[in-house]
N, C-alpha and C positions, 0 to 999 in steps of 0.2 A: 484444629490442634491448639493446645495451650503451650505457649512458648515463654520461657523465662530467659531474659538477657541480664546477666550480671554486668552492667555497663549499658550504655545506650546513647551517650552524648559525645563520644569520641569519633574520630574519622572512620574507623572500621565498624565499631559498634553501632554508630548512627546509620551507616549504610545497611547493616544487617537488619536494624529495626525497620527501616523503610521497606526492605525487600520482603520481610515476613508479613508486614501489614498489607503490602500490595498483593500478596498471595492469599489474603483473607484469613490469616491466622489471628488468634487472640494472643496479644503480646503483653507481657508484664516486664517492665524494665526497672531494674534497681540501680539507682545512682546515689551519690552523696547530695544531689540537689544543687550542685554548683552552677550547672547550665540548664536552662529550661528545655524540656523535651517538646517536640511538636504536638499540637493538639490534633489528635487523629482518633477516629472511631476505632474501637477494639483495642485501644492502648490503655494500660493501667500503669501508673507511675508509683513506684515505691521509693522511699528515701531512707537510707541507712548507710553507715560507714562499714564497708566490707570487712574492715579489720577490727570491728567492735563486735565480739561474739554475742553479747546481749542484744544489741540493736539488730543484728542479723537474724537472731532467733525470733525476736519480736515480730518481724514482718514476714518471715517465711515459715514459721511453725505451722505444721499441719497442712501446708499447701502441696498440691500435686500438679506436676506438669508432664507433658509428653516429651519435651526436649528442653534442656538447659544449655545455654551457651555462655561460657565463663570467660569474659575478657579481662578479668581483674585478679586472676590467680598468679601471683609472682613468686611464691615459695610454698613449701609444704604446709606451713601453718595456715595459709589461706585455704588450701584444699581441706585440711582437717576441720577447720572452722565451719565450712559449708556442710560437711557430712555430719557434724555434731548437732545440727539444728534438729530438734525433736520432731518426729513424725513428718519430716520433709521428704518428698519423693520427687527427685529431679527428672525422672524419666531417663531417656538417653542423654548423655552428657558429652558435649564437645568443649574442650578447653583450648583456648587460643594460646599456643606456645610460640616459640621464636627460633629462627635459624641461629640465634646466638648460642644455643646449646651445642652447636658444632664448633664455634669459634673459641670456646674455653678449653678445647682439647690441646694436647701437645702436638705441635706441627700440623695444624689443620690444612687439608688440601681440598679445595673446592673443585668442582661442584660436589655438594654433600648428599650422600644417600642416608636413609633412615638409620642404618646400623652404625653410622659414624658417630652417633651420639653416645655410644658405649665406650669410646676411646678414653684413655686416662686424662684426667684434668691437668692443665698446665699449672705451674706454680702461681700462687696468689701474688698479684702485683703489689707494689708499695701503696699503702693506704693514702687517700687524698689525691690520687692521680686519676685522670680520665680512664686509664686502663683498669684501675681497680673498680671503678663504678660499672664499667661495661662487663668486666669479669664477674662481679657480684650478681649482676642481672642474669647473665647466662647460667651461672651456677644455681641461682634461685629457680629459674625455669626448669632446669634438670630435676631439682628436688621436688618441684610441684608435679612434674610428670610422674616421678616415682611414687609419690603419695597417691596420685590419682589411680595408677595401676593397682596398687595394693588395696586401697579402699573400695574401688569399683569391683575388684574380684571378690573381696570379702562380703560386700553388700549385694552382689548380683546385679550391678548396674553396668549397662553397655556404655563404655567411655572411649573417647578418642582425643588425643592431643594433635592439633593441627599446627605444624611448624611453618611459620611465615617469615619472609624477608621484610625489608622496608616496604611499607604500603604507600602507594601513590593514589591520590584522589582529589577531586575538585575542592573539597573542604580543607585540604591540608595547609592551605595558605594561612589559616588561623589556628593550626595545630602545631606541627613540628617546624613549619616554615623552611624546611630543608630545600625544597625546590625553589622557593622564593629567594633563598640565599644566592643561588646561581642567577636567577632572573634579575635580582636587584643589581648585581655586579655587571651583568651584561647591559642593563639599561642605563647605568651611570656614565657609560662611554669610555671608561678606563679599561686598561688591559686586565685580563682575567687569568690568574695563576692556575695552571693545570698540573697537578702533581704527577711526576713521572710521565709527562706528555699525555696523560689520560689513557694509558694502555691497560690499566686494571679493568677487568670485566665486572659488570654489575648485573644484578638480577633483582627485580622488584615484583610487586603484585598489585593489580588494580583493585581498589576497595570493592567495587561492584562485583568483581569476579569472586572474591572471598565471600561476600554476602550470598551470592548465588550458590556457592558450594554448600553453605550452611542450610539454605532452604532445601537443597537437594538431599542433604543428610536427614532433614526432618521428615521427608516423605519416602525415603528409601526403605524397602523391605529387607534388603541385605545390608545390615550394618557392618562396617569394616571390622574384621577380626584382628586387625593390627592395633598395637597400642598407640602408634603415632604415624602420621603421614605428612609429607611435605606438600606445600601448595605454593606455586610461584608461576610467573609468566614463562612461556616456552623459550624465549630468546635470551641471549646473554651478550648484549653489545658491550663494546668498551665504553668507559666513562666518556671519552671524547665523542664517540658516535652518539651516545645518548644526549649529551649536551648540544651537539649540532642539531639534533632533532628538536630539542627544546627551543633553540635559537630560531630555527626555521618556523616553528609554530608561532613564535612571538614576533616574527618579522624583523629579527635583529641579526646583525653581522658582528659578532664579538671578535676581539683579537686575543687569542689564547697564547699565553706565554708558558712554555714548559718549565718546570722547576723540580729539582730533585728533592727527595724526602730529607736528605741531609741539609740542604739549603733552607727548607721550610723549618726544620727543627732548630737550626742555628738562629733563624729570625723569630723564633717563638710563635710560629703560625701553624704548626703541624696539626693542632687540634681544633683550629677555628675557621680556616679559610675554605675548606673543601668537603662539604657533606658528600656521602657516598664513596669516599675514598679511605683507604687504609684497612687495617686488620678487622675493624668492627662493622663490616658490611657483608652480610652473609649471602651465600648463593646456593640455596637448597635445590636439589634435583627433584622436579615434580613428576618424574616418569611413572612412579608406582601409582600415584593417585589418578593419573590419566589412564594408564593401561587397565587398572582394575575397576575403577569406579566412574570413568568417563568425565572427571572434573576437568573441563576445558577452560583455559584462561586466554586472555588476549595479549597480543604482542604489543611492544612499545608503540609502534606506529598506529595501532588501532585505538589506543586510549589516550595517548599523550596530548594530542591537539585539544581535546576537551578539557583536560586538566590544566593546561597552560592558559587557555582562554579564561577559565574560571579564576585563576590566580590574577590575571591582568584586569579582569572586569571588576573584581573586588579586592584590591590590593590590601595586604595586611597593614594595620595601623602602626605596627612596630617592625623593625628590621630583625632578621635573624641575629642572635647574639654575636656571632662571629664578625658581622659587618662593622662592629665597633672598631675593629683593627684594620679597616680598609685603607687608611693612610699608610700604614706599614706595608701592606700588600703592594700598593702602588710604588712605594720606594724600592721594594725588592724587584718588582717587575722592571722598573727603570734601569736598575743595575744589570739585570739579566739580559735586557733587550733595549739597549740605549738607542734613542732616536726612533 
């Protein structure tokens, strides 16, 4: 099969690239060329800026594929630009969307089912805030999904949006560094602030499982007749339970200090000290994808040790941005838990 990946050097797209090649497919990966792709047989690298219509048309004009997986569609314009490429035939098209489409709803209540993305939008947050950036991302993904549905129907293309939560993977230490943010704090020996005692539930997805689902889609005779499906791990541990598994895999015994959201906000640390916590961490319910198509994913205990070992074996050269405020975190922890 001829596979087109729009993306190929990120955590998830890199896992998909490797999975498709391992299955013997001919893979074409389009990136901006910022990071080199691996040198593999059956891999063709294309370089273009996805947001440059002319450059996109230059490299994709007249090309035909059996499956296109789009990791780089962030709004309706991105989808329109792809479908505007002359004589381009994507084959079946899987667009990587996000559980963020649920979080921009009024009063979101997890775990989220596919129909929850039709809920009314929450008001736009104040520009320049983290909330505004996250809201804009979720609204953009909703618009990309809507454009995909319309254009796929008009052009007779089989298309599917896969809504994913936060991705965990061995290579993430050099991507988002969110897991590294917790490991770095645990390793420095100081107390670790745990918002609301870590009672918030979390749901992730192992990158290799997402890649395997895409390979399955490439080979399936029964393409989903749904416009969108959730994909996520089956379990929903609390944040504390997840971090305790992280610590165990790393051989660490951290001292967690519970802190309220009010105290974090007062200290100016609410947006920096705790990845995976707060409103902007989605929990999509993957039941439909499992029941109807057999997309099976691994639980935290099955994939986390490998991910943690990879982070420790090749530690990122730079800290997570929030670690710059570590001194203020330690001051707050000392006030909350003296001695």
